[in-house]
C-alpha positions in Angstrom: 0.0 0.0 0.0 2.8 2.4 0.9 4.5 1.7 -2.5 1.3 2.6 -4.3 1.0 5.9 -2.4 4.6 6.6 -3.1 4.2 5.9 -6.8 1.2 8.1 -7.0 3.1 10.9 -5.2 6.1 10.6 -7.5 3.8 10.6 -10.6 2.0 13.6 -9.4 5.2 15.4 -8.6 6.7 14.4 -12.0 3.6 15.8 -13.8 4.0 19.1 -11.8 7.7 19.3 -12.5 7.4 18.8 -16.2 6.5 22.4 -17.0 9.1 23.7 -14.6 11.7 21.3 -16.1 10.8 22.3 -19.7 11.0 26.0 -18.8 14.4 25.3 -17.2 15.7 23.4 -20.3 14.5 26.1 -22.7 16.1 28.9 -20.7 19.3 26.8 -20.4 19.4 26.4 -24.2 18.7 30.0 -24.8 21.4 31.1 -22.3 23.9 28.8 -24.0 23.1 30.2 -27.4 23.4 33.7 -26.1 26.8 32.9 -24.6 28.0 31.4 -27.9 26.9 34.5 -29.8 28.5 36.8 -27.3 31.8 34.8 -27.5 31.8 34.9 -31.3 31.3 38.7 -31.2 34.0 39.1 -28.6 36.6 37.1 -30.7 35.8 39.2 -33.8 36.1 42.5 -32.0 39.2 41.6 -29.9 41.3 40.3 -32.8 44.8 41.5 -32.8 45.0 41.7 -36.6 43.5 45.0 -38.0 41.0 44.8 -40.8 43.4 46.5 -43.2 45.7 43.5 -43.1 48.6 45.3 -41.5 50.2 43.1 -39.0 50.9 44.4 -35.5 54.3 44.2 -33.8 55.0 41.2 -31.7 54.2 42.2 -28.1 56.8 39.8 -26.6 59.6 41.3 -28.7 58.6 44.9 -27.8 58.5 43.9 -24.1 61.9 42.3 -24.3 63.3 45.3 -26.1 61.9 47.5 -23.4 63.5 45.4 -20.6 66.8 45.4 -22.4 66.7 49.2 -22.8 65.9 49.5 -19.1 68.7 47.2 -18.1 71.1 49.4 -20.2 69.7 52.5 -18.6 68.3 53.8 -21.9 65.1 55.3 -20.4 64.0 57.2 -23.5 64.3 54.1 -25.7 62.4 52.1 -23.1 59.7 54.7 -23.0 59.5 54.7 -26.8 59.2 50.9 -27.0 56.6 50.6 -24.2 54.5 53.4 -25.9 54.6 51.4 -29.1 53.4 48.4 -27.2 50.5 50.3 -25.5 49.4 51.8 -28.8 49.5 48.4 -30.6 47.9 46.5 -27.7 45.7 48.8 -25.6 44.4 45.9 -23.4 47.9 44.7 -22.5 47.8 45.5 -18.7 51.5 44.7 -18.1 52.5 47.3 -20.7 50.4 49.9 -19.0 51.9 49.0 -15.6 55.5 49.3 -17.0 54.6 52.6 -18.8 53.3 54.0 -15.5 56.5 53.1 -13.8 58.5 54.8 -16.5 56.5 58.0 -16.3 
């Protein structure tokens, strides 16, 4: 008898949960789709290659040249190289940090 009551309770809960579960699944699918669209937009807008096809300087090489200039006490050359790096890669936080130290 208890198992019959339990089965009826589970069936009634399952029926009640179906609309909630379907709403949850639909919202999950929509959020996943929105995330993928946003990620695709972000990769297009954050590309390091300009639309004109002109290649940007290598950020690692500019950073190494800046550090070499600093170690040789060539502050103006280091400032010039780090400014090139900040202009080419404005979201490169380390370059901004070094530039702030040089100022």
